[in-house]
C-alpha positions in Angstrom: -0.6 -25.1 4.5 1.2 -23.1 1.9 3.8 -20.8 3.5 6.6 -18.6 2.1 9.3 -17.0 4.3 11.7 -14.4 2.9 15.0 -13.4 4.3 18.3 -11.7 3.3 17.3 -8.1 3.1 19.4 -5.3 4.5 21.2 -2.0 3.8 23.6 -1.9 0.9 25.5 0.9 -1.0 24.7 1.6 -4.6 26.5 -0.9 -6.8 26.4 -3.5 -4.1 24.9 -7.0 -4.1 22.4 -8.9 -2.0 20.9 -12.4 -2.2 17.3 -12.9 -1.0 15.9 -16.3 0.0 12.4 -17.7 0.0 11.8 -20.9 1.9 8.6 -22.6 0.9 6.5 -25.1 2.8 3.3 -26.9 1.9 4.4 -27.4 -1.7 7.5 -28.1 -3.7 9.2 -25.2 -5.6 10.1 -27.7 -8.3 6.3 -28.2 -9.1 5.0 -24.6 -9.3 6.1 -21.2 -10.5 7.3 -18.7 -7.9 7.6 -14.9 -8.4 9.4 -12.0 -6.7 7.4 -8.8 -6.2 8.5 -5.6 -4.6 6.8 -2.5 -3.2 8.5 0.8 -2.6 7.0 3.4 -0.2 4.0 5.1 -1.7 4.1 2.9 -4.8 2.1 0.0 -6.1 3.4 -3.5 -6.0 5.7 -4.3 -8.9 6.3 -7.8 -10.3 10.0 -8.1 -11.0 10.7 -11.8 -11.7 9.2 -15.2 -12.1 10.6 -18.8 -12.3 8.6 -21.5 -14.0 8.5 -25.1 -12.8 10.1 -28.0 -14.6 11.4 -26.2 -17.6 13.2 -23.6 -15.5 12.4 -20.6 -17.6 12.9 -17.3 -15.9 11.4 -13.9 -16.6 12.3 -10.4 -15.5 10.9 -6.9 -15.8 12.9 -4.5 -17.8 14.2 -2.5 -14.8 16.1 -5.4 -13.3 17.1 -7.4 -16.4 20.9 -8.0 -16.4 21.1 -7.2 -12.7 18.9 -9.7 -10.9 18.9 -13.5 -11.2 16.2 -15.9 -9.9 17.0 -19.5 -9.1 15.9 -22.4 -7.0 17.3 -25.2 -4.9 14.8 -28.1 -5.0 16.6 -30.0 -2.2 16.2 -27.0 0.1 12.8 -26.1 -1.3 14.1 -22.6 -1.6 14.0 -19.9 -4.3 16.6 -17.2 -4.5 16.9 -13.7 -5.9 20.5 -12.6 -6.6 20.6 -8.8 -6.9 23.7 -7.2 -8.3 24.6 -3.6 -9.2 21.9 -2.3 -6.9 20.5 1.1 -7.4 18.7 3.5 -4.9 15.5 2.9 -7.0 15.6 -0.8 -5.9 14.8 0.2 -2.4 11.6 -1.6 -1.5 10.0 -4.5 0.5 10.6 -7.7 -1.5 8.1 -10.5 -1.4 8.0 -14.0 -2.9 4.6 -15.2 -4.1 2.9 -18.0 -6.0 -0.5 -18.9 -7.5 0.5 -22.6 -7.5 0.5 -22.5 -11.3 2.9 -24.6 -13.4 4.5 -21.8 -15.4 4.8 -18.0 -15.5 2.5 -16.6 -18.1 3.7 -13.1 -17.6 5.3 -10.8 -15.0 2.5 -10.0 -12.5 2.0 -8.4 -9.1 -1.1 -10.2 -8.0 -0.8 -13.7 -6.5 -2.7 -16.0 -4.1 0.1 -16.7 -1.6 2.6 -14.3 -0.2 5.5 -14.2 2.2 5.8 -11.5 4.9 8.5 -9.6 2.9 12.1 -8.5 3.6 13.3 -4.9 3.4 16.0 -3.9 1.0 17.5 -0.4 1.3 20.1 0.9 -1.2 21.7 4.1 0.0 25.1 5.8 0.6 
């Protein structure tokens, strides 16, 4: 069964850093594209990043480019989201997600499989 489990969220000050982890089971992160999606209170879900399989191409929405970095560890079957220079506007629940597609066609917010999410709060 496909499962995704996020962890690493917490409370950080503006300008701080945080690394989120997504442990996958039921498939290999090296074989399929995986995305990070976030949802702020009262807002719609927003796709922020996607990592393609094999070629390793990564994509980011404009609001996080230069601050967030997506990566994977195939041996640990885990995808990471390194978040630097965090802003209060980054406060949201962060999810990892996949459609079990090979590559990322575009930044999206709709996927077939989701983790339970991890809360990120950026505040003084």
